[in-house]
N, CA, C and O atoms as CSV, one atom per row, in Angstrom:
chain,resi,resn,atom,element,x,y,z
A,1,UNK,N,N,66.638,-56.873,252.117
A,1,UNK,CA,C,65.409,-56.519,251.431
A,1,UNK,C,C,65.552,-55.113,250.851
A,1,UNK,O,O,66.115,-54.232,251.500
A,2,UNK,N,N,65.063,-54.902,249.671
A,2,UNK,CA,C,65.142,-53.602,249.009
A,2,UNK,C,C,63.755,-53.238,248.509
A,2,UNK,O,O,63.481,-53.279,247.310
A,3,UNK,N,N,62.887,-52.883,249.443
A,3,UNK,CA,C,61.505,-52.593,249.084
A,3,UNK,C,C,61.082,-51.247,249.655
A,3,UNK,O,O,61.731,-50.707,250.551
A,4,UNK,N,N,59.989,-50.715,249.127
A,4,UNK,CA,C,59.463,-49.421,249.549
A,4,UNK,C,C,58.059,-49.621,250.094
A,4,UNK,O,O,57.231,-50.293,249.479
A,5,UNK,N,N,57.798,-49.027,251.260
A,5,UNK,CA,C,56.524,-49.202,251.944
A,5,UNK,C,C,55.877,-47.854,252.233
A,5,UNK,O,O,56.560,-46.837,252.352
A,6,UNK,N,N,54.566,-47.859,252.342
A,6,UNK,CA,C,53.789,-46.669,252.678
A,6,UNK,C,C,53.014,-46.945,253.963
A,6,UNK,O,O,52.458,-48.028,254.145
A,7,UNK,N,N,52.984,-45.954,254.847
A,7,UNK,CA,C,52.248,-46.081,256.109
A,7,UNK,C,C,51.089,-45.093,256.125
A,7,UNK,O,O,51.264,-43.918,255.800
A,8,UNK,N,N,49.907,-45.569,256.504
A,8,UNK,CA,C,48.720,-44.716,256.634
A,8,UNK,C,C,48.370,-44.648,258.115
A,8,UNK,O,O,47.834,-45.611,258.664
A,9,UNK,N,N,48.668,-43.513,258.779
A,9,UNK,CA,C,48.431,-43.412,260.221
A,9,UNK,C,C,46.969,-43.592,260.621
A,9,UNK,O,O,46.688,-44.190,261.659
A,10,UNK,N,N,46.034,-43.084,259.814
A,10,UNK,CA,C,44.623,-43.153,260.203
A,10,UNK,C,C,44.121,-44.593,260.337
A,10,UNK,O,O,43.222,-44.863,261.134
A,11,UNK,N,N,44.693,-45.515,259.563
A,11,UNK,CA,C,44.278,-46.918,259.664
A,11,UNK,C,C,45.359,-47.799,260.288
A,11,UNK,O,O,45.168,-49.002,260.466
A,12,UNK,N,N,46.508,-47.175,260.619
A,12,UNK,CA,C,47.625,-47.884,261.224
A,12,UNK,C,C,48.029,-49.111,260.380
A,12,UNK,O,O,48.220,-50.213,260.896
A,13,UNK,N,N,48.150,-48.868,259.047
A,13,UNK,CA,C,48.487,-49.965,258.142
A,13,UNK,C,C,49.696,-49.634,257.274
A,13,UNK,O,O,49.925,-48.487,256.890
A,14,UNK,N,N,50.457,-50.679,256.982
A,14,UNK,CA,C,51.591,-50.591,256.065
A,14,UNK,C,C,51.222,-51.312,254.775
A,14,UNK,O,O,50.556,-52.347,254.808
A,15,UNK,N,N,51.658,-50.762,253.627
A,15,UNK,CA,C,51.434,-51.379,252.325
A,15,UNK,C,C,52.730,-51.344,251.540
A,15,UNK,O,O,53.357,-50.291,251.420
A,16,UNK,N,N,53.140,-52.491,251.003
A,16,UNK,CA,C,54.327,-52.506,250.152
A,16,UNK,C,C,53.943,-51.928,248.795
A,16,UNK,O,O,52.959,-52.347,248.185
A,17,UNK,N,N,54.737,-50.955,248.326
A,17,UNK,CA,C,54.451,-50.298,247.061
A,17,UNK,C,C,55.087,-51.053,245.910
A,17,UNK,O,O,56.177,-51.610,246.039
A,18,UNK,N,N,54.400,-51.064,244.797
A,18,UNK,CA,C,54.921,-51.686,243.584
A,18,UNK,C,C,55.568,-50.580,242.749
A,18,UNK,O,O,54.878,-49.738,242.173
A,19,UNK,N,N,56.902,-50.593,242.692
A,19,UNK,CA,C,57.637,-49.554,241.969
A,19,UNK,C,C,57.562,-49.790,240.465
A,19,UNK,O,O,57.471,-50.930,240.009
A,20,UNK,N,N,57.602,-48.705,239.704
A,20,UNK,CA,C,57.574,-48.840,238.245
A,20,UNK,C,C,58.981,-48.954,237.663
A,20,UNK,O,O,59.137,-49.064,236.447
A,21,UNK,N,N,60.016,-48.931,238.522
A,21,UNK,CA,C,61.382,-49.160,238.073
A,21,UNK,C,C,62.194,-49.715,239.235
A,21,UNK,O,O,61.646,-50.004,240.299
A,22,UNK,N,N,63.496,-49.862,239.031
A,22,UNK,CA,C,64.363,-50.442,240.055
A,22,UNK,C,C,64.695,-49.387,241.111
A,22,UNK,O,O,65.128,-48.290,240.760
A,23,UNK,N,N,64.500,-49.695,242.397
A,23,UNK,CA,C,64.826,-48.739,243.458
A,23,UNK,C,C,66.339,-48.633,243.635
A,23,UNK,O,O,67.084,-49.451,243.094
A,24,UNK,N,N,66.799,-47.630,244.389
A,24,UNK,CA,C,68.238,-47.526,244.663
A,24,UNK,C,C,68.735,-48.734,245.453
A,24,UNK,O,O,67.943,-49.524,245.966
A,25,UNK,N,N,70.043,-48.862,245.541
A,25,UNK,CA,C,70.645,-49.966,246.291
A,25,UNK,C,C,70.120,-49.978,247.718
A,25,UNK,O,O,69.897,-48.927,248.318
A,26,UNK,N,N,69.924,-51.189,248.260
A,26,UNK,CA,C,69.522,-51.273,249.665
A,26,UNK,C,C,70.620,-50.648,250.502
A,26,UNK,O,O,71.791,-50.671,250.125
A,27,UNK,N,N,70.233,-50.085,251.652
A,27,UNK,CA,C,71.200,-49.339,252.443
A,27,UNK,C,C,70.832,-49.298,253.911
A,27,UNK,O,O,69.687,-49.539,254.294
A,28,UNK,N,N,71.819,-48.990,254.715
A,28,UNK,CA,C,71.636,-48.745,256.148
A,28,UNK,C,C,72.291,-47.407,256.454
A,28,UNK,O,O,73.223,-46.988,255.767
A,29,UNK,N,N,71.801,-46.747,257.482
A,29,UNK,CA,C,72.356,-45.467,257.955
A,29,UNK,C,C,72.335,-44.365,256.909
A,29,UNK,O,O,73.141,-43.436,256.960
A,30,UNK,N,N,71.408,-44.468,255.956
A,30,UNK,CA,C,71.157,-43.365,255.032
A,30,UNK,C,C,70.063,-42.493,255.620
A,30,UNK,O,O,69.562,-42.776,256.708
A,31,UNK,N,N,69.687,-41.439,254.914
A,31,UNK,CA,C,68.651,-40.549,255.430
A,31,UNK,C,C,67.667,-40.182,254.331
A,31,UNK,O,O,67.975,-40.279,253.143
A,32,UNK,N,N,66.482,-39.759,254.745
A,32,UNK,CA,C,65.420,-39.383,253.814
A,32,UNK,C,C,64.799,-38.062,254.242
A,32,UNK,O,O,64.771,-37.721,255.425
A,33,UNK,N,N,64.302,-37.328,253.253
A,33,UNK,CA,C,63.550,-36.093,253.513
A,33,UNK,C,C,62.608,-35.876,252.334
A,33,UNK,O,O,62.932,-36.226,251.199
A,34,UNK,N,N,61.438,-35.295,252.609
A,34,UNK,CA,C,60.448,-35.048,251.561
A,34,UNK,C,C,60.368,-33.569,251.228
A,34,UNK,O,O,60.422,-32.713,252.111
A,35,UNK,N,N,60.238,-33.283,249.940
A,35,UNK,CA,C,59.967,-31.935,249.440
A,35,UNK,C,C,58.767,-32.088,248.517
A,35,UNK,O,O,58.869,-32.705,247.456
A,36,UNK,N,N,57.632,-31.527,248.917
A,36,UNK,CA,C,56.411,-31.751,248.153
A,36,UNK,C,C,56.081,-33.234,248.168
A,36,UNK,O,O,56.134,-33.867,249.223
A,37,UNK,N,N,55.747,-33.788,247.035
A,37,UNK,CA,C,55.441,-35.207,246.928
A,37,UNK,C,C,56.641,-36.046,246.535
A,37,UNK,O,O,56.485,-37.186,246.098
A,38,UNK,N,N,57.836,-35.496,246.685
A,38,UNK,CA,C,59.065,-36.186,246.317
A,38,UNK,C,C,59.828,-36.568,247.582
A,38,UNK,O,O,60.085,-35.724,248.441
A,39,UNK,N,N,60.187,-37.851,247.689
A,39,UNK,CA,C,60.991,-38.332,248.807
A,39,UNK,C,C,62.425,-38.500,248.322
A,39,UNK,O,O,62.673,-39.225,247.359
A,40,UNK,N,N,63.369,-37.836,248.982
A,40,UNK,CA,C,64.787,-37.936,248.650
A,40,UNK,C,C,65.472,-38.860,249.636
A,40,UNK,O,O,65.154,-38.849,250.825
A,41,UNK,N,N,66.413,-39.661,249.152
A,41,UNK,CA,C,67.227,-40.509,250.017
A,41,UNK,C,C,68.687,-40.287,249.654
A,41,UNK,O,O,69.040,-40.217,248.477
A,42,UNK,N,N,69.538,-40.175,250.682
A,42,UNK,CA,C,70.950,-39.872,250.453
A,42,UNK,C,C,71.858,-40.732,251.329
A,42,UNK,O,O,71.597,-40.940,252.514
A,43,UNK,N,N,72.930,-41.226,250.712
A,43,UNK,CA,C,74.047,-41.828,251.421
A,43,UNK,C,C,73.716,-43.097,252.170
A,43,UNK,O,O,72.741,-43.791,251.881
A,44,UNK,N,N,74.576,-43.378,253.159
A,44,UNK,CA,C,74.468,-44.596,253.938
A,44,UNK,C,C,75.525,-45.593,253.502
A,44,UNK,O,O,76.544,-45.222,252.921
A,45,UNK,N,N,75.272,-46.863,253.786
A,45,UNK,CA,C,76.178,-47.897,253.311
A,45,UNK,C,C,75.400,-49.145,252.945
A,45,UNK,O,O,74.303,-49.393,253.444
A,46,UNK,N,N,76.002,-49.925,252.058
A,46,UNK,CA,C,75.399,-51.164,251.574
A,46,UNK,C,C,76.299,-52.321,251.974
A,46,UNK,O,O,77.496,-52.308,251.687
A,47,UNK,N,N,75.730,-53.322,252.636
A,47,UNK,CA,C,76.459,-54.547,252.946
A,47,UNK,C,C,76.256,-55.532,251.810
A,47,UNK,O,O,75.130,-55.763,251.370
A,48,UNK,N,N,77.344,-56.109,251.339
A,48,UNK,CA,C,77.241,-57.123,250.294
A,48,UNK,C,C,78.252,-58.218,250.582
A,48,UNK,O,O,79.022,-58.130,251.539
A,49,UNK,N,N,78.244,-59.229,249.765
A,49,UNK,CA,C,79.185,-60.335,249.958
A,49,UNK,C,C,80.624,-59.879,249.767
A,49,UNK,O,O,81.544,-60.519,250.275
A,50,UNK,N,N,80.832,-58.790,249.047
A,50,UNK,CA,C,82.196,-58.281,248.835
A,50,UNK,C,C,82.609,-57.266,249.893
A,50,UNK,O,O,83.715,-56.729,249.832
A,51,UNK,N,N,81.740,-56.997,250.859
A,51,UNK,CA,C,82.077,-56.065,251.938
A,51,UNK,C,C,81.111,-54.902,252.022
A,51,UNK,O,O,80.017,-54.934,251.458
A,52,UNK,N,N,81.537,-53.879,252.734
A,52,UNK,CA,C,80.707,-52.694,252.941
A,52,UNK,C,C,81.066,-51.649,251.891
A,52,UNK,O,O,82.239,-51.341,251.680
A,53,UNK,N,N,80.048,-51.112,251.241
A,53,UNK,CA,C,80.245,-50.057,250.254
A,53,UNK,C,C,79.590,-48.790,250.789
A,53,UNK,O,O,78.376,-48.756,250.990
A,54,UNK,N,N,80.390,-47.741,251.023
A,54,UNK,CA,C,79.840,-46.463,251.463
A,54,UNK,C,C,79.230,-45.737,250.274
A,54,UNK,O,O,79.739,-45.828,249.156
A,55,UNK,N,N,78.134,-45.013,250.517
A,55,UNK,CA,C,77.384,-44.381,249.431
A,55,UNK,C,C,77.308,-42.867,249.602
A,55,UNK,O,O,77.286,-42.357,250.723
A,56,UNK,N,N,77.269,-42.164,248.486
A,56,UNK,CA,C,76.967,-40.732,248.505
A,56,UNK,C,C,76.010,-40.401,247.364
A,56,UNK,O,O,76.055,-39.312,246.791
A,57,UNK,N,N,75.143,-41.366,247.045
A,57,UNK,CA,C,74.186,-41.156,245.972
A,57,UNK,C,C,72.923,-40.470,246.495
A,57,UNK,O,O,72.592,-40.553,247.678
A,58,UNK,N,N,72.245,-39.806,245.600
A,58,UNK,CA,C,70.999,-39.116,245.921
A,58,UNK,C,C,69.932,-39.604,244.950
A,58,UNK,O,O,70.110,-39.530,243.734
A,59,UNK,N,N,68.828,-40.100,245.489
A,59,UNK,CA,C,67.704,-40.559,244.677
A,59,UNK,C,C,66.450,-39.822,245.096
A,59,UNK,O,O,66.332,-39.367,246.234
A,60,UNK,N,N,65.511,-39.708,244.162
A,60,UNK,CA,C,64.221,-39.088,244.439
A,60,UNK,C,C,63.120,-40.057,244.036
A,60,UNK,O,O,63.177,-40.667,242.968
A,61,UNK,N,N,62.119,-40.193,244.896
A,61,UNK,CA,C,60.954,-41.034,244.611
A,61,UNK,C,C,59.746,-40.130,244.414
A,61,UNK,O,O,59.380,-39.367,245.308
A,62,UNK,N,N,59.131,-40.217,243.245
A,62,UNK,CA,C,57.870,-39.505,243.012
A,62,UNK,C,C,56.788,-40.304,243.727
A,62,UNK,O,O,56.211,-41.235,243.165
A,63,UNK,N,N,56.524,-39.929,244.970
A,63,UNK,CA,C,55.627,-40.708,245.832
A,63,UNK,C,C,54.153,-40.430,245.570
A,63,UNK,O,O,53.297,-41.183,246.034
A,64,UNK,N,N,53.839,-39.371,244.841
A,64,UNK,CA,C,52.431,-39.025,244.620
A,64,UNK,C,C,51.884,-39.475,243.278
A,64,UNK,O,O,50.687,-39.732,243.153
A,65,UNK,N,N,52.744,-39.574,242.274
A,65,UNK,CA,C,52.231,-39.839,240.928
A,65,UNK,C,C,52.696,-41.161,240.334
A,65,UNK,O,O,51.894,-42.080,240.169
A,66,UNK,N,N,53.977,-41.266,240.013
A,66,UNK,CA,C,54.448,-42.391,239.207
A,66,UNK,C,C,55.083,-43.530,240.000
A,66,UNK,O,O,55.325,-44.600,239.442
A,67,UNK,N,N,55.361,-43.322,241.293
A,67,UNK,CA,C,56.083,-44.305,242.102
A,67,UNK,C,C,57.372,-44.739,241.391
A,67,UNK,O,O,57.694,-45.924,241.305
A,68,UNK,N,N,58.085,-43.746,240.891
A,68,UNK,CA,C,59.323,-43.970,240.155
A,68,UNK,C,C,60.500,-43.397,240.925
A,68,UNK,O,O,60.458,-42.249,241.366
A,69,UNK,N,N,61.565,-44.206,241.089
A,69,UNK,CA,C,62.816,-43.735,241.679
A,69,UNK,C,C,63.655,-43.103,240.574
A,69,UNK,O,O,63.772,-43.666,239.485
A,70,UNK,N,N,64.240,-41.937,240.846
A,70,UNK,CA,C,65.072,-41.247,239.859
A,70,UNK,C,C,66.432,-40.938,240.471
A,70,UNK,O,O,66.502,-40.292,241.517
A,71,UNK,N,N,67.525,-41.390,239.833
A,71,UNK,CA,C,68.840,-40.975,240.327
A,71,UNK,C,C,69.032,-39.498,240.006
A,71,UNK,O,O,68.696,-39.044,238.912
A,72,UNK,N,N,69.567,-38.763,240.952
A,72,UNK,CA,C,69.737,-37.322,240.770
A,72,UNK,C,C,71.160,-36.979,240.328
A,72,UNK,O,O,71.673,-35.909,240.656
A,73,UNK,N,N,71.790,-37.876,239.593
A,73,UNK,CA,C,73.183,-37.682,239.200
A,73,UNK,C,C,73.403,-36.398,238.417
A,73,UNK,O,O,74.357,-35.669,238.689
A,74,UNK,N,N,72.546,-36.110,237.458
A,74,UNK,CA,C,72.774,-34.971,236.573
A,74,UNK,C,C,72.900,-33.657,237.337
A,74,UNK,O,O,73.698,-32.796,236.965
A,75,UNK,N,N,72.118,-33.500,238.400
A,75,UNK,CA,C,72.147,-32.256,239.160
A,75,UNK,C,C,73.053,-32.314,240.377
A,75,UNK,O,O,73.454,-31.275,240.901
A,76,UNK,N,N,73.380,-33.517,240.830
A,76,UNK,CA,C,74.041,-33.651,242.124
A,76,UNK,C,C,75.523,-33.950,242.010
A,76,UNK,O,O,76.307,-33.464,242.825
A,77,UNK,N,N,75.927,-34.727,241.034
A,77,UNK,CA,C,77.301,-35.184,240.966
A,77,UNK,C,C,78.183,-34.277,240.141
A,77,UNK,O,O,78.876,-34.728,239.229
A,78,UNK,N,N,78.155,-33.007,240.460
A,78,UNK,CA,C,79.092,-32.035,239.918
A,78,UNK,C,C,79.891,-31.521,241.091
A,78,UNK,O,O,79.326,-31.233,242.146
A,79,UNK,N,N,81.207,-31.401,240.927
A,79,UNK,CA,C,82.004,-30.894,242.055
A,79,UNK,C,C,81.529,-29.505,242.447
A,79,UNK,O,O,81.101,-28.745,241.577
A,80,UNK,N,N,81.587,-29.150,243.704
A,80,UNK,CA,C,81.875,-30.050,244.817
A,80,UNK,C,C,80.647,-30.885,245.163
A,80,UNK,O,O,79.520,-30.499,244.852
A,81,UNK,N,N,80.864,-32.006,245.793
A,81,UNK,CA,C,79.765,-32.873,246.206
A,81,UNK,C,C,80.112,-33.494,247.545
A,81,UNK,O,O,81.290,-33.590,247.890
A,82,UNK,N,N,79.102,-33.923,248.316
A,82,UNK,CA,C,79.383,-34.556,249.608
A,82,UNK,C,C,80.189,-35.839,249.428
A,82,UNK,O,O,80.036,-36.536,248.425
A,83,UNK,N,N,81.038,-36.146,250.392
A,83,UNK,CA,C,81.754,-37.426,250.336
A,83,UNK,C,C,80.796,-38.567,250.676
A,83,UNK,O,O,79.654,-38.331,251.070
A,84,UNK,N,N,81.270,-39.808,250.522
A,84,UNK,CA,C,80.467,-40.935,250.991
A,84,UNK,C,C,80.220,-40.716,252.478
A,84,UNK,O,O,81.147,-40.418,253.230
A,85,UNK,N,N,78.980,-40.863,252.893
A,85,UNK,CA,C,78.589,-40.464,254.244
A,85,UNK,C,C,77.551,-41.423,254.804
A,85,UNK,O,O,76.659,-41.878,254.089
A,86,UNK,N,N,77.679,-41.725,256.098
A,86,UNK,CA,C,76.630,-42.470,256.790
A,86,UNK,C,C,76.504,-41.914,258.197
A,86,UNK,O,O,77.436,-41.304,258.720
A,87,UNK,N,N,75.341,-42.130,258.808
A,87,UNK,CA,C,75.104,-41.622,260.155
A,87,UNK,C,C,74.941,-40.114,260.207
A,87,UNK,O,O,75.142,-39.507,261.259
A,88,UNK,N,N,74.587,-39.511,259.109
A,88,UNK,CA,C,74.430,-38.058,258.981
A,88,UNK,C,C,72.956,-37.671,259.160
A,88,UNK,O,O,72.105,-38.526,259.407
A,89,UNK,N,N,72.676,-36.391,259.035
A,89,UNK,CA,C,71.283,-35.939,259.001
A,89,UNK,C,C,70.986,-35.381,257.616
A,89,UNK,O,O,71.883,-34.897,256.926
A,90,UNK,N,N,69.735,-35.452,257.220
A,90,UNK,CA,C,69.252,-34.837,255.982
A,90,UNK,C,C,67.983,-34.100,256.359
A,90,UNK,O,O,66.998,-34.715,256.769
A,91,UNK,N,N,68.004,-32.795,256.223
A,91,UNK,CA,C,66.897,-31.961,256.675
A,91,UNK,C,C,66.386,-31.110,255.527
A,91,UNK,O,O,67.163,-30.559,254.748
A,92,UNK,N,N,65.070,-31.013,255.437
A,92,UNK,CA,C,64.455,-30.147,254.433
A,92,UNK,C,C,64.272,-28.757,255.021
A,92,UNK,O,O,63.727,-28.604,256.114
A,93,UNK,N,N,64.729,-27.747,254.292
A,93,UNK,CA,C,64.477,-26.353,254.638
A,93,UNK,C,C,63.967,-25.697,253.364
A,93,UNK,O,O,64.739,-25.430,252.443
A,94,UNK,N,N,62.661,-25.437,253.315
A,94,UNK,CA,C,62.000,-24.927,252.121
A,94,UNK,C,C,62.217,-25.928,250.987
A,94,UNK,O,O,61.815,-27.085,251.114
A,95,UNK,N,N,62.841,-25.514,249.883
A,95,UNK,CA,C,63.096,-26.452,248.787
A,95,UNK,C,C,64.549,-26.902,248.760
A,95,UNK,O,O,65.037,-27.364,247.728
A,96,UNK,N,N,65.244,-26.772,249.888
A,96,UNK,CA,C,66.635,-27.192,249.989
A,96,UNK,C,C,66.755,-28.411,250.902
A,96,UNK,O,O,65.981,-28.583,251.844
A,97,UNK,N,N,67.736,-29.243,250.601
A,97,UNK,CA,C,68.087,-30.360,251.461
A,97,UNK,C,C,69.456,-30.059,252.042
A,97,UNK,O,O,70.376,-29.693,251.311
A,98,UNK,N,N,69.600,-30.212,253.354
A,98,UNK,CA,C,70.865,-29.940,254.021
A,98,UNK,C,C,71.368,-31.235,254.652
A,98,UNK,O,O,70.676,-31.860,255.455
A,99,UNK,N,N,72.591,-31.628,254.273
A,99,UNK,CA,C,73.262,-32.794,254.846
A,99,UNK,C,C,74.256,-32.274,255.868
A,99,UNK,O,O,75.063,-31.393,255.569
A,100,UNK,N,N,74.197,-32.824,257.080
A,100,UNK,CA,C,75.126,-32.390,258.128
A,100,UNK,C,C,75.725,-33.587,258.830
A,100,UNK,O,O,75.033,-34.557,259.139
A,101,UNK,N,N,77.030,-33.505,259.079
A,101,UNK,CA,C,77.719,-34.450,259.938
A,101,UNK,C,C,77.810,-35.848,259.367
A,101,UNK,O,O,77.808,-36.056,258.153
A,102,UNK,N,N,77.889,-36.796,260.279
A,102,UNK,CA,C,78.010,-38.200,259.916
A,102,UNK,C,C,79.459,-38.659,259.938
A,102,UNK,O,O,80.343,-37.974,260.452
A,103,UNK,N,N,79.672,-39.805,259.380
A,103,UNK,CA,C,81.015,-40.389,259.278
A,103,UNK,C,C,81.332,-40.587,257.803
A,103,UNK,O,O,80.452,-40.920,257.009
A,104,UNK,N,N,82.574,-40.383,257.450
A,104,UNK,CA,C,82.973,-40.490,256.051
A,104,UNK,C,C,83.970,-41.614,255.812
A,104,UNK,O,O,84.518,-41.730,254.716
A,105,UNK,N,N,84.209,-42.436,256.816
A,105,UNK,CA,C,85.117,-43.571,256.682
A,105,UNK,C,C,84.489,-44.792,257.302
A,105,UNK,O,O,83.393,-45.197,256.914
A,106,UNK,N,N,85.166,-45.376,258.254
A,106,UNK,CA,C,84.636,-46.546,258.945
A,106,UNK,C,C,83.855,-46.100,260.177
A,106,UNK,O,O,83.846,-44.919,260.526
A,107,UNK,N,N,83.203,-47.053,260.825
A,107,UNK,CA,C,82.448,-46.739,262.041
A,107,UNK,C,C,83.372,-46.204,263.128
A,107,UNK,O,O,82.925,-45.482,264.019
A,108,UNK,N,N,84.664,-46.551,263.064
A,108,UNK,CA,C,85.616,-46.082,264.062
A,108,UNK,C,C,86.177,-44.700,263.730
A,108,UNK,O,O,86.853,-44.093,264.561
A,109,UNK,N,N,85.904,-44.199,262.529
A,109,UNK,CA,C,86.446,-42.891,262.144
A,109,UNK,C,C,85.728,-41.780,262.905
A,109,UNK,O,O,84.571,-41.935,263.296
A,110,UNK,N,N,86.418,-40.661,263.113
A,110,UNK,CA,C,85.755,-39.554,263.813
A,110,UNK,C,C,84.633,-38.979,262.949
A,110,UNK,O,O,84.680,-39.052,261.721
A,111,UNK,N,N,83.653,-38.425,263.590
A,111,UNK,CA,C,82.559,-37.796,262.854
A,111,UNK,C,C,83.035,-36.520,262.181
A,111,UNK,O,O,84.117,-36.010,262.475
A,112,UNK,N,N,82.218,-36.017,261.281
A,112,UNK,CA,C,82.543,-34.783,260.575
A,112,UNK,C,C,81.479,-33.739,260.886
A,112,UNK,O,O,80.352,-34.079,261.246
A,113,UNK,N,N,81.836,-32.488,260.748
A,113,UNK,CA,C,80.854,-31.420,260.917
A,113,UNK,C,C,80.608,-30.713,259.586
A,113,UNK,O,O,80.170,-29.563,259.560
A,114,UNK,N,N,80.889,-31.403,258.486
A,114,UNK,CA,C,80.654,-30.819,257.168
A,114,UNK,C,C,79.162,-30.588,256.955
A,114,UNK,O,O,78.324,-31.356,257.428
A,115,UNK,N,N,78.848,-29.514,256.234
A,115,UNK,CA,C,77.471,-29.183,255.889
A,115,UNK,C,C,77.388,-28.992,254.377
A,115,UNK,O,O,78.190,-28.269,253.786
A,116,UNK,N,N,76.410,-29.649,253.763
A,116,UNK,CA,C,76.202,-29.563,252.316
A,116,UNK,C,C,74.755,-29.192,252.056
A,116,UNK,O,O,73.859,-29.586,252.802
A,117,UNK,N,N,74.531,-28.427,250.989
A,117,UNK,CA,C,73.184,-28.001,250.630
A,117,UNK,C,C,72.892,-28.394,249.188
A,117,UNK,O,O,73.734,-28.243,248.302
A,118,UNK,N,N,71.680,-28.901,248.972
A,118,UNK,CA,C,71.217,-29.261,247.631
A,118,UNK,C,C,69.875,-28.576,247.418
A,118,UNK,O,O,68.980,-28.685,248.257
A,119,UNK,N,N,69.732,-27.870,246.297
A,119,UNK,CA,C,68.457,-27.238,246.000
A,119,UNK,C,C,67.620,-28.199,245.181
A,119,UNK,O,O,67.991,-28.571,244.068
A,120,UNK,N,N,66.499,-28.594,245.733
A,120,UNK,CA,C,65.606,-29.553,245.085
A,120,UNK,C,C,64.592,-28.780,244.239
A,120,UNK,O,O,63.817,-27.980,244.762
A,121,UNK,N,N,64.607,-29.024,242.951
A,121,UNK,CA,C,63.633,-28.401,242.060
A,121,UNK,C,C,62.499,-29.394,241.864
A,121,UNK,O,O,62.680,-30.438,241.238
A,122,UNK,N,N,61.343,-29.069,242.395
A,122,UNK,CA,C,60.189,-29.958,242.326
A,122,UNK,C,C,59.137,-29.291,241.451
A,122,UNK,O,O,58.665,-28.197,241.759
A,123,UNK,N,N,58.772,-29.960,240.356
A,123,UNK,CA,C,57.766,-29.430,239.440
A,123,UNK,C,C,56.415,-29.978,239.861
A,123,UNK,O,O,56.233,-31.191,239.955
A,124,UNK,N,N,55.477,-29.095,240.111
A,124,UNK,CA,C,54.124,-29.496,240.516
A,124,UNK,C,C,53.179,-29.219,239.353
A,124,UNK,O,O,53.112,-28.096,238.855
A,125,UNK,N,N,52.453,-30.244,238.922
A,125,UNK,CA,C,51.499,-30.074,237.808
A,125,UNK,C,C,50.200,-29.471,238.307
A,125,UNK,O,O,49.279,-29.253,237.520
């Protein structure tokens, strides 16, 4: 399943959101962090009929206004960049996203202690 849901704690209800475009590839062991009204998702892996594909993509969801997923390729995929990663952490510190650790190969590969930082520019109207 490749869907996006919203949870409202006060009513203890989940609602499936109707996206205005195609969401990123479905994934497992990726991570998410919010900066303002923007939800970022990074890495993980995708299971498909052709096997497991490790990911190092970064997407942003405008969760407050347009419900639009945006690939962050233009700002993110310039060397250096994080390797394909799963089982890592993604933490928001002010307007920065910090990726730490995880695995960069198979589940049997040793973990890494690499740390990467991405500055998230969020425009508020």
